[in-house]
C-alpha positions, 0 to 999 in steps of 0.5 A, spaced: 547 702 719 544 699 725 543 707 727 538 708 721 534 701 722 532 703 730 530 710 726 525 707 721 523 702 727 522 708 732 514 708 734 512 714 730 515 712 724 512 706 723 505 708 723 506 714 719 509 709 714 503 705 716 498 711 714 501 712 707 501 705 705 494 704 707 492 710 703 495 707 697 492 700 698 485 704 699 486 709 693 488 702 689 481 698 691 476 704 691 479 710 685 477 717 687 472 718 683 469 725 682 463 728 684 456 727 679 454 732 675 448 735 677 442 737 673 436 742 674 429 741 676 424 746 674 421 743 667 428 740 666 425 734 661 422 741 656 430 745 657 434 738 655 428 734 649 427 728 654 420 729 656 415 724 653 413 730 648 420 731 645 418 727 640 413 731 637 417 737 635 418 740 629 426 740 628 425 744 621 427 751 624 423 757 622 428 763 621 425 768 625 427 774 630 430 776 637 423 781 637 418 776 635 420 771 641 419 775 645 412 777 644 410 770 645 407 769 652 405 763 655 398 762 655 398 758 662 401 759 669 409 756 668 410 751 673 416 745 675 412 740 671 408 743 667 408 739 660 411 742 654 405 746 650 404 751 644 410 754 642 414 750 645 413 744 640 417 749 635 424 750 632 426 756 632 432 759 628 434 768 629 441 771 627 442 775 634 448 779 637 451 774 643 452 780 649 456 775 654 455 768 658 454 765 664 455 759 667 449 756 670 448 752 677 444 746 673 451 746 667 447 750 662 452 755 657 446 761 659 447 766 653 444 773 653 442 774 645 440 781 643 437 783 637 442 787 630 437 791 629 435 794 636 441 793 642 436 793 648 431 788 646 435 782 649 433 775 649 436 768 654 438 762 650 443 756 653 446 751 652 445 745 655 450 740 660 451 733 655 453 729 662 448 731 665 445 724 667 439 725 665 441 728 659 447 722 657 447 717 652 440 721 650 441 722 642 441 730 643 447 729 648 452 729 642 449 736 639 449 738 646 456 738 646 458 740 639 454 746 640 458 748 647 465 746 642 463 750 638 462 756 642 469 754 646 471 758 640 467 766 641 468 765 648 473 771 651 476 773 658 471 776 663 465 772 659 464 777 654 464 773 646 466 775 639 463 781 636 459 780 630 452 777 628 451 769 631 445 764 627 443 759 633 437 753 632 433 751 638 427 748 641 422 754 644 422 755 651 417 759 657 422 758 664 419 763 670 420 769 670 426 770 676 430 775 675 434 772 669 440 777 666 436 777 659 430 775 660 425 777 656 417 778 658 415 773 657 421 768 660 421 766 653 428 762 651 432 758 646 433 752 649 436 747 648 440 751 642 442 746 638 447 749 633 450 755 634 455 759 629 459 765 628 457 768 621 461 775 620 
């Protein structure tokens, strides 16, 4: 017993014991916090319906096609702070295929869509991160969350998606051209996606 106590009271052992106790105590007082979600920057309010003009968006969806959306062209230069304009005040519905997806640095889920009649014609749709601080708590955050949950059922390994026809609705958005996979000639996107459903 005496020998055991001498080991416990060795200076090195005491230091280790003190350190462990200090770590436990600190974790109780200052609980570990995850790094907060990050948001994007360029025209982020327009992308997530958190801009001042979002209340003017017509959410009665217009049925269209990827071929038609690809032809929409902005009438101004797209910069980081350009306010909502033109087609961005409208919501569209299209039936399409989904070639692949990727998880963007800003938290969005990037979808590469393709025309069912001509698979060489592609388009982009993005589902925002509902936990981004600029979005969390807004009335659209639950919609983005529901979209992401629905999309989970369609995901396959290696960023692929179940084959078939999908119906997607969402607000239009003009992004600055920057070599985005699947982007049309003039940078149009469905961003944000508001609903996504596999039809067949």
